[in-house]
DRENGU-35193 format. One record per residue (C-alpha): residue number from 1; x negated, z, y negated. Coordinates in Angstrom, 3 decimals. Last residue first. Example, Ala and Ser with C-alpha at 12.3 -4.5 7.8 and 13.67 -1.06 7.14 Angstrom:
<atoms>
<atom nr="2" east="-13.670" up="7.140" north="1.060"/>
<atom nr="1" east="-12.300" up="7.800" north="4.500"/>
</atoms>
This chain:
<atoms>
<atom nr="310" east="-166.214" up="-39.092" north="-36.403"/>
<atom nr="309" east="-163.514" up="-40.491" north="-39.094"/>
<atom nr="308" east="-160.800" up="-40.449" north="-36.749"/>
<atom nr="307" east="-161.691" up="-36.689" north="-35.515"/>
<atom nr="306" east="-161.678" up="-35.874" north="-39.212"/>
<atom nr="305" east="-158.188" up="-37.267" north="-39.578"/>
<atom nr="304" east="-157.244" up="-35.236" north="-36.828"/>
<atom nr="303" east="-158.508" up="-32.171" north="-37.177"/>
<atom nr="302" east="-157.289" up="-32.137" north="-40.955"/>
<atom nr="301" east="-153.392" up="-33.119" north="-40.217"/>
<atom nr="300" east="-153.660" up="-30.061" north="-37.248"/>
<atom nr="299" east="-155.008" up="-27.581" north="-40.283"/>
<atom nr="298" east="-152.481" up="-28.763" north="-42.226"/>
<atom nr="297" east="-150.022" up="-27.772" north="-39.401"/>
<atom nr="296" east="-151.844" up="-24.327" north="-39.159"/>
<atom nr="295" east="-151.271" up="-23.921" north="-42.796"/>
<atom nr="294" east="-147.189" up="-24.597" north="-42.998"/>
<atom nr="293" east="-147.339" up="-21.947" north="-39.830"/>
<atom nr="292" east="-149.226" up="-19.640" north="-41.687"/>
<atom nr="291" east="-146.670" up="-19.880" north="-44.283"/>
<atom nr="290" east="-143.564" up="-19.260" north="-42.190"/>
<atom nr="289" east="-144.900" up="-16.110" north="-40.946"/>
<atom nr="288" east="-146.949" up="-16.202" north="-37.431"/>
<atom nr="287" east="-146.664" up="-12.236" north="-36.153"/>
<atom nr="286" east="-148.519" up="-9.109" north="-35.246"/>
<atom nr="285" east="-150.709" up="-9.250" north="-38.983"/>
<atom nr="284" east="-154.065" up="-7.802" north="-38.155"/>
<atom nr="283" east="-154.295" up="-9.263" north="-34.478"/>
<atom nr="282" east="-152.402" up="-11.734" north="-34.297"/>
<atom nr="281" east="-154.132" up="-13.552" north="-37.151"/>
<atom nr="280" east="-157.092" up="-12.805" north="-35.759"/>
<atom nr="279" east="-155.997" up="-14.113" north="-32.147"/>
<atom nr="278" east="-154.896" up="-17.383" north="-33.579"/>
<atom nr="277" east="-158.519" up="-17.975" north="-35.671"/>
<atom nr="276" east="-160.444" up="-17.134" north="-32.420"/>
<atom nr="275" east="-158.162" up="-19.671" north="-30.939"/>
<atom nr="274" east="-158.907" up="-22.014" north="-34.023"/>
<atom nr="273" east="-162.259" up="-21.902" north="-34.107"/>
<atom nr="272" east="-162.558" up="-22.476" north="-30.301"/>
<atom nr="271" east="-160.648" up="-25.628" north="-30.357"/>
<atom nr="270" east="-162.913" up="-26.631" north="-34.054"/>
<atom nr="269" east="-166.470" up="-26.365" north="-31.769"/>
<atom nr="268" east="-165.409" up="-27.979" north="-28.833"/>
<atom nr="267" east="-163.802" up="-30.964" north="-31.492"/>
<atom nr="266" east="-166.668" up="-31.201" north="-33.788"/>
<atom nr="265" east="-170.097" up="-31.216" north="-33.323"/>
<atom nr="264" east="-169.642" up="-30.747" north="-29.164"/>
<atom nr="263" east="-167.773" up="-33.822" north="-29.172"/>
<atom nr="262" east="-170.910" up="-36.268" north="-30.097"/>
<atom nr="261" east="-171.845" up="-35.108" north="-26.053"/>
<atom nr="260" east="-169.505" up="-37.349" north="-24.706"/>
<atom nr="259" east="-169.028" up="-36.031" north="-21.332"/>
<atom nr="258" east="-169.517" up="-37.391" north="-18.330"/>
<atom nr="257" east="-167.485" up="-36.936" north="-15.296"/>
<atom nr="256" east="-166.863" up="-34.782" north="-11.675"/>
<atom nr="255" east="-163.401" up="-36.349" north="-10.447"/>
<atom nr="254" east="-162.342" up="-34.328" north="-7.741"/>
<atom nr="253" east="-163.852" up="-30.619" north="-8.439"/>
<atom nr="252" east="-164.273" up="-31.088" north="-12.437"/>
<atom nr="251" east="-160.670" up="-33.105" north="-12.266"/>
<atom nr="250" east="-159.479" up="-30.133" north="-10.706"/>
<atom nr="249" east="-161.030" up="-27.551" north="-13.321"/>
<atom nr="248" east="-160.159" up="-29.528" north="-16.331"/>
<atom nr="247" east="-156.375" up="-29.562" north="-15.452"/>
<atom nr="246" east="-156.263" up="-26.164" north="-14.012"/>
<atom nr="245" east="-158.596" up="-24.213" north="-16.270"/>
<atom nr="244" east="-158.444" up="-26.006" north="-19.366"/>
<atom nr="243" east="-154.838" up="-27.411" north="-19.660"/>
<atom nr="242" east="-154.076" up="-23.652" north="-17.387"/>
<atom nr="241" east="-155.287" up="-21.667" north="-19.979"/>
<atom nr="240" east="-153.916" up="-23.613" north="-23.087"/>
<atom nr="239" east="-150.249" up="-23.868" north="-21.520"/>
<atom nr="238" east="-150.416" up="-20.152" north="-21.154"/>
<atom nr="237" east="-150.912" up="-19.505" north="-24.818"/>
<atom nr="236" east="-148.962" up="-21.774" north="-25.861"/>
<atom nr="235" east="-145.813" up="-20.800" north="-23.036"/>
<atom nr="234" east="-146.437" up="-16.962" north="-24.329"/>
<atom nr="233" east="-145.975" up="-17.755" north="-27.833"/>
<atom nr="232" east="-142.714" up="-19.297" north="-27.396"/>
<atom nr="231" east="-141.624" up="-17.461" north="-24.478"/>
<atom nr="230" east="-142.173" up="-14.017" north="-26.037"/>
<atom nr="229" east="-140.773" up="-15.600" north="-29.631"/>
<atom nr="228" east="-137.092" up="-16.017" north="-28.069"/>
<atom nr="227" east="-135.703" up="-15.945" north="-31.710"/>
<atom nr="226" east="-133.120" up="-18.899" north="-30.419"/>
<atom nr="225" east="-134.862" up="-21.176" north="-32.861"/>
<atom nr="224" east="-138.452" up="-20.017" north="-31.616"/>
<atom nr="223" east="-137.439" up="-20.644" north="-28.050"/>
<atom nr="222" east="-136.226" up="-23.800" north="-29.164"/>
<atom nr="221" east="-139.591" up="-24.965" north="-30.712"/>
<atom nr="220" east="-141.378" up="-23.544" north="-28.278"/>
<atom nr="219" east="-139.688" up="-25.393" north="-25.594"/>
<atom nr="218" east="-140.126" up="-28.629" north="-27.221"/>
<atom nr="217" east="-143.630" up="-28.762" north="-29.040"/>
<atom nr="216" east="-144.907" up="-27.415" north="-25.476"/>
<atom nr="215" east="-142.781" up="-30.363" north="-23.453"/>
<atom nr="214" east="-144.501" up="-32.751" north="-26.456"/>
<atom nr="213" east="-147.591" up="-31.787" north="-25.651"/>
<atom nr="212" east="-148.461" up="-34.613" north="-23.276"/>
<atom nr="211" east="-147.218" up="-37.075" north="-25.927"/>
<atom nr="210" east="-149.590" up="-35.125" north="-28.802"/>
<atom nr="209" east="-152.640" up="-35.448" north="-26.545"/>
<atom nr="208" east="-152.058" up="-39.257" north="-25.435"/>
<atom nr="207" east="-152.180" up="-40.148" north="-29.465"/>
<atom nr="206" east="-154.458" up="-37.772" north="-30.853"/>
<atom nr="205" east="-156.775" up="-36.357" north="-28.741"/>
<atom nr="204" east="-156.843" up="-39.228" north="-25.942"/>
<atom nr="203" east="-156.903" up="-42.143" north="-28.520"/>
<atom nr="202" east="-159.889" up="-40.845" north="-30.171"/>
<atom nr="201" east="-161.832" up="-40.278" north="-26.522"/>
<atom nr="200" east="-160.429" up="-43.705" north="-25.328"/>
<atom nr="199" east="-163.065" up="-44.825" north="-29.264"/>
<atom nr="198" east="-160.658" up="-47.201" north="-31.226"/>
<atom nr="197" east="-161.261" up="-50.697" north="-31.731"/>
<atom nr="196" east="-157.732" up="-52.009" north="-31.822"/>
<atom nr="195" east="-157.929" up="-53.939" north="-28.508"/>
<atom nr="194" east="-159.652" up="-51.535" north="-26.644"/>
<atom nr="193" east="-158.187" up="-48.397" north="-27.978"/>
<atom nr="192" east="-154.703" up="-50.077" north="-27.246"/>
<atom nr="191" east="-155.816" up="-51.248" north="-23.414"/>
<atom nr="190" east="-157.038" up="-47.746" north="-22.432"/>
<atom nr="189" east="-153.792" up="-45.662" north="-24.334"/>
<atom nr="188" east="-151.474" up="-48.919" north="-22.277"/>
<atom nr="187" east="-153.072" up="-47.234" north="-18.785"/>
<atom nr="186" east="-153.547" up="-43.973" north="-19.961"/>
<atom nr="185" east="-149.350" up="-43.583" north="-21.030"/>
<atom nr="184" east="-148.188" up="-46.042" north="-18.748"/>
<atom nr="183" east="-150.008" up="-44.176" north="-15.222"/>
<atom nr="182" east="-148.663" up="-40.813" north="-17.025"/>
<atom nr="181" east="-145.047" up="-41.443" north="-17.347"/>
<atom nr="180" east="-145.137" up="-42.765" north="-13.846"/>
<atom nr="179" east="-146.221" up="-39.359" north="-12.405"/>
<atom nr="178" east="-144.057" up="-37.455" north="-14.723"/>
<atom nr="177" east="-141.049" up="-39.228" north="-13.482"/>
<atom nr="176" east="-142.055" up="-38.119" north="-9.993"/>
<atom nr="175" east="-142.690" up="-34.520" north="-10.824"/>
<atom nr="174" east="-139.212" up="-33.908" north="-12.731"/>
<atom nr="173" east="-137.445" up="-35.388" north="-9.517"/>
<atom nr="172" east="-139.181" up="-32.502" north="-7.979"/>
<atom nr="171" east="-138.692" up="-29.654" north="-10.074"/>
<atom nr="170" east="-134.804" up="-30.600" north="-10.828"/>
<atom nr="169" east="-134.155" up="-31.173" north="-7.118"/>
<atom nr="168" east="-135.938" up="-27.347" north="-6.897"/>
<atom nr="167" east="-133.709" up="-26.439" north="-9.818"/>
<atom nr="166" east="-130.512" up="-27.791" north="-7.982"/>
<atom nr="165" east="-131.160" up="-25.450" north="-4.496"/>
<atom nr="164" east="-132.148" up="-22.418" north="-6.729"/>
<atom nr="163" east="-128.500" up="-22.719" north="-8.073"/>
<atom nr="162" east="-127.157" up="-23.359" north="-5.190"/>
<atom nr="161" east="-128.779" up="-20.322" north="-3.375"/>
<atom nr="160" east="-127.783" up="-18.199" north="-6.481"/>
<atom nr="159" east="-124.394" up="-18.051" north="-5.193"/>
<atom nr="158" east="-125.618" up="-16.102" north="-1.665"/>
<atom nr="157" east="-127.018" up="-13.667" north="-3.911"/>
<atom nr="156" east="-130.421" up="-13.255" north="-5.267"/>
<atom nr="155" east="-130.613" up="-9.476" north="-6.473"/>
<atom nr="154" east="-130.664" up="-8.065" north="-9.539"/>
<atom nr="153" east="-132.152" up="-4.242" north="-9.774"/>
<atom nr="152" east="-134.011" up="-4.396" north="-13.111"/>
<atom nr="151" east="-135.690" up="-1.104" north="-14.454"/>
<atom nr="150" east="-139.477" up="-2.419" north="-14.269"/>
<atom nr="149" east="-138.786" up="-6.045" north="-14.770"/>
<atom nr="148" east="-141.404" up="-8.025" north="-12.414"/>
<atom nr="147" east="-144.008" up="-10.079" north="-13.418"/>
<atom nr="146" east="-146.825" up="-7.618" north="-13.857"/>
<atom nr="145" east="-148.450" up="-8.277" north="-10.650"/>
<atom nr="144" east="-147.987" up="-11.546" north="-10.966"/>
<atom nr="143" east="-149.291" up="-12.530" north="-13.789"/>
<atom nr="142" east="-152.733" up="-10.424" north="-13.544"/>
<atom nr="141" east="-153.078" up="-12.553" north="-10.347"/>
<atom nr="140" east="-152.393" up="-15.713" north="-12.479"/>
<atom nr="139" east="-154.870" up="-14.818" north="-15.097"/>
<atom nr="138" east="-157.559" up="-14.132" north="-11.943"/>
<atom nr="137" east="-156.625" up="-17.428" north="-9.798"/>
<atom nr="136" east="-157.196" up="-19.439" north="-13.539"/>
<atom nr="135" east="-160.680" up="-17.924" north="-13.713"/>
<atom nr="134" east="-161.409" up="-19.049" north="-10.413"/>
<atom nr="133" east="-160.126" up="-22.427" north="-11.152"/>
<atom nr="132" east="-162.543" up="-22.190" north="-14.209"/>
<atom nr="131" east="-165.675" up="-21.789" north="-11.955"/>
<atom nr="130" east="-164.730" up="-24.055" north="-9.033"/>
<atom nr="129" east="-164.387" up="-27.065" north="-11.459"/>
<atom nr="128" east="-167.451" up="-25.817" north="-13.318"/>
<atom nr="127" east="-169.446" up="-25.937" north="-9.416"/>
<atom nr="126" east="-167.512" up="-29.384" north="-9.131"/>
<atom nr="125" east="-168.974" up="-31.026" north="-12.268"/>
<atom nr="124" east="-168.164" up="-31.628" north="-15.955"/>
<atom nr="123" east="-171.231" up="-32.530" north="-17.699"/>
<atom nr="122" east="-172.222" up="-33.228" north="-21.153"/>
<atom nr="121" east="-174.605" up="-30.484" north="-20.356"/>
<atom nr="120" east="-173.202" up="-28.279" north="-22.727"/>
<atom nr="119" east="-170.003" up="-28.621" north="-20.734"/>
<atom nr="118" east="-169.872" up="-25.453" north="-18.897"/>
<atom nr="117" east="-170.377" up="-23.391" north="-22.417"/>
<atom nr="116" east="-167.264" up="-25.340" north="-24.016"/>
<atom nr="115" east="-165.504" up="-23.982" north="-20.973"/>
<atom nr="114" east="-166.599" up="-20.556" north="-21.269"/>
<atom nr="113" east="-165.653" up="-20.258" north="-25.074"/>
<atom nr="112" east="-161.892" up="-21.906" north="-24.301"/>
<atom nr="111" east="-161.684" up="-19.110" north="-21.609"/>
<atom nr="110" east="-162.309" up="-16.189" north="-23.657"/>
<atom nr="109" east="-160.532" up="-17.715" north="-26.376"/>
<atom nr="108" east="-157.402" up="-17.409" north="-24.069"/>
<atom nr="107" east="-158.560" up="-14.196" north="-22.594"/>
<atom nr="106" east="-158.158" up="-12.623" north="-26.076"/>
<atom nr="105" east="-154.841" up="-14.148" north="-26.882"/>
<atom nr="104" east="-153.726" up="-12.906" north="-23.358"/>
<atom nr="103" east="-154.718" up="-9.505" north="-23.452"/>
<atom nr="102" east="-154.558" up="-7.265" north="-26.564"/>
<atom nr="101" east="-152.398" up="-10.153" north="-28.358"/>
<atom nr="100" east="-150.086" up="-10.738" north="-25.735"/>
<atom nr="99" east="-149.456" up="-7.039" north="-24.438"/>
<atom nr="98" east="-148.789" up="-6.217" north="-28.329"/>
<atom nr="97" east="-145.499" up="-9.043" north="-28.460"/>
<atom nr="96" east="-146.483" up="-11.534" north="-31.353"/>
<atom nr="95" east="-143.129" up="-11.929" north="-33.520"/>
<atom nr="94" east="-143.164" up="-15.667" north="-34.694"/>
<atom nr="93" east="-141.443" up="-16.243" north="-37.754"/>
<atom nr="92" east="-138.481" up="-18.672" north="-37.881"/>
<atom nr="91" east="-138.686" up="-22.496" north="-37.971"/>
<atom nr="90" east="-141.790" up="-22.960" north="-39.618"/>
<atom nr="89" east="-143.333" up="-20.380" north="-37.644"/>
<atom nr="88" east="-142.139" up="-22.812" north="-34.497"/>
<atom nr="87" east="-143.643" up="-25.850" north="-36.597"/>
<atom nr="86" east="-147.535" up="-24.259" north="-36.855"/>
<atom nr="85" east="-147.108" up="-22.634" north="-33.160"/>
<atom nr="84" east="-146.430" up="-26.150" north="-32.015"/>
<atom nr="83" east="-148.767" up="-27.879" north="-34.577"/>
<atom nr="82" east="-151.565" up="-25.520" north="-35.075"/>
<atom nr="81" east="-151.566" up="-23.837" north="-31.572"/>
<atom nr="80" east="-150.352" up="-26.467" north="-29.341"/>
<atom nr="79" east="-151.761" up="-29.108" north="-31.150"/>
<atom nr="78" east="-155.327" up="-27.750" north="-30.687"/>
<atom nr="77" east="-155.193" up="-27.414" north="-27.002"/>
<atom nr="76" east="-153.581" up="-30.867" north="-26.377"/>
<atom nr="75" east="-156.484" up="-32.223" north="-28.650"/>
<atom nr="74" east="-158.983" up="-30.888" north="-26.226"/>
<atom nr="73" east="-157.118" up="-31.768" north="-23.110"/>
<atom nr="72" east="-156.223" up="-35.164" north="-24.206"/>
<atom nr="71" east="-159.894" up="-35.728" north="-25.444"/>
<atom nr="70" east="-161.643" up="-34.636" north="-21.889"/>
<atom nr="69" east="-159.044" up="-37.020" north="-19.980"/>
<atom nr="68" east="-159.117" up="-39.947" north="-22.220"/>
<atom nr="67" east="-162.838" up="-39.959" north="-22.586"/>
<atom nr="66" east="-163.684" up="-39.915" north="-18.986"/>
<atom nr="65" east="-161.268" up="-42.901" north="-18.736"/>
<atom nr="64" east="-163.262" up="-44.068" north="-15.113"/>
<atom nr="63" east="-159.718" up="-44.874" north="-13.771"/>
<atom nr="62" east="-159.892" up="-41.899" north="-11.656"/>
<atom nr="61" east="-160.737" up="-39.925" north="-14.761"/>
<atom nr="60" east="-157.329" up="-41.085" north="-16.676"/>
<atom nr="59" east="-155.217" up="-40.280" north="-13.310"/>
<atom nr="58" east="-156.263" up="-36.762" north="-13.634"/>
<atom nr="57" east="-156.138" up="-36.291" north="-17.354"/>
<atom nr="56" east="-152.589" up="-38.291" north="-17.369"/>
<atom nr="55" east="-151.272" up="-35.429" north="-14.189"/>
<atom nr="54" east="-152.570" up="-32.534" north="-15.696"/>
<atom nr="53" east="-152.013" up="-33.224" north="-19.488"/>
<atom nr="52" east="-148.165" up="-33.907" north="-18.191"/>
<atom nr="51" east="-147.980" up="-31.235" north="-15.765"/>
<atom nr="50" east="-148.836" up="-28.589" north="-18.767"/>
<atom nr="49" east="-145.401" up="-27.893" north="-19.840"/>
<atom nr="48" east="-144.775" up="-26.790" north="-16.374"/>
<atom nr="47" east="-147.441" up="-24.030" north="-15.716"/>
<atom nr="46" east="-146.818" up="-22.917" north="-19.220"/>
<atom nr="45" east="-142.938" up="-22.446" north="-18.347"/>
<atom nr="44" east="-143.994" up="-20.610" north="-14.848"/>
<atom nr="43" east="-147.149" up="-18.856" north="-16.265"/>
<atom nr="42" east="-147.096" up="-17.151" north="-19.752"/>
<atom nr="41" east="-143.855" up="-18.162" north="-20.783"/>
<atom nr="40" east="-142.225" up="-16.731" north="-17.660"/>
<atom nr="39" east="-144.434" up="-13.769" north="-18.070"/>
<atom nr="38" east="-143.370" up="-13.291" north="-21.881"/>
<atom nr="37" east="-139.279" up="-13.732" north="-20.489"/>
<atom nr="36" east="-140.270" up="-11.083" north="-17.824"/>
<atom nr="35" east="-138.925" up="-11.965" north="-14.221"/>
<atom nr="34" east="-135.801" up="-11.214" north="-12.866"/>
<atom nr="33" east="-135.739" up="-13.260" north="-9.929"/>
<atom nr="32" east="-133.274" up="-15.477" north="-11.936"/>
<atom nr="31" east="-135.765" up="-15.726" north="-14.562"/>
<atom nr="30" east="-138.058" up="-17.699" north="-11.998"/>
<atom nr="29" east="-135.571" up="-20.209" north="-11.094"/>
<atom nr="28" east="-134.541" up="-20.882" north="-14.565"/>
<atom nr="27" east="-137.544" up="-21.354" north="-15.702"/>
<atom nr="26" east="-138.987" up="-23.399" north="-13.048"/>
<atom nr="25" east="-135.856" up="-25.694" north="-12.761"/>
<atom nr="24" east="-135.723" up="-26.162" north="-16.423"/>
<atom nr="23" east="-139.084" up="-26.579" north="-16.962"/>
<atom nr="22" east="-139.623" up="-29.359" north="-14.569"/>
<atom nr="21" east="-136.519" up="-30.840" north="-15.386"/>
<atom nr="20" east="-138.044" up="-30.835" north="-19.374"/>
<atom nr="19" east="-141.366" up="-32.007" north="-17.855"/>
<atom nr="18" east="-139.845" up="-35.169" north="-16.423"/>
<atom nr="17" east="-138.072" up="-36.045" north="-19.464"/>
<atom nr="16" east="-141.198" up="-35.431" north="-21.844"/>
<atom nr="15" east="-142.934" up="-37.315" north="-19.664"/>
<atom nr="14" east="-140.840" up="-40.294" north="-19.209"/>
<atom nr="13" east="-140.636" up="-41.075" north="-23.075"/>
<atom nr="12" east="-144.005" up="-40.883" north="-23.537"/>
<atom nr="11" east="-144.780" up="-43.447" north="-20.605"/>
<atom nr="10" east="-141.406" up="-45.402" north="-22.840"/>
<atom nr="9" east="-143.568" up="-44.812" north="-25.643"/>
<atom nr="8" east="-147.003" up="-46.202" north="-24.096"/>
<atom nr="7" east="-144.646" up="-49.369" north="-22.655"/>
<atom nr="6" east="-143.572" up="-50.313" north="-26.109"/>
<atom nr="5" east="-146.974" up="-50.333" north="-27.346"/>
<atom nr="4" east="-148.050" up="-52.385" north="-24.323"/>
<atom nr="3" east="-145.177" up="-54.627" north="-25.427"/>
<atom nr="2" east="-146.073" up="-54.530" north="-29.019"/>
<atom nr="1" east="-150.073" up="-55.695" north="-28.312"/>
</atoms>
């Protein structure tokens, strides 16, 4: 058991290192091309920080561990809002841009509800996967059309070629490290769950989801400390969209799987409810205060305890 825990921790460390390299390479390149910070957070950074969820869920699905695969996504989306934004707000109150309040957060809520509806039949299949990927494409098209700074005349010069080359190297190395980390995490999570008698779904919701959410936590916390709320909030909203649309869409297409009906009693509604709560707070207050951040962290603790008891 001790060896398995060490390998699990090693896998989580690899996920963090790999995604950090991926975020550094992708975000730096995007900013070099004068893409607005909020769009960087919503798309480039979100995609990079969702890479652990994608690889872990794919590996788990192909190993026949659908509980870890889906639990990872449900848990990650709750953690992103409750823990990531909660901690970010405790560090420094998070200001939410009007465009995120009007467009991105409502779209995240819409996607969360659609995902739950698609899972009503307790199965995620190819048709469901295609629908989710189409919804992601619509989000990306919007992101691309609003990506450039309106008054930015910067151009990529020759010296930028070396920066881009370095960033591409970071991205490739990051993906390789992520793949190894994902395999370690899934395999040892399955073994530990079997040995201590916990369900694979709970392991996915708690340990695995927390591990794959470390990149979002690190990225958003650092952004909040620097006062870059655009990237902090955009990263969380975008990451939740990618988790559902890209990760579960890909899993649905390549490895359709059954879904535990019990998840409809608590985990699915909690994910939707906390997304709606974020939307209401954003609409009425345009920010997340330190007090609200503490409240979000308490909600996370309640979520974990309730998931364990169920």
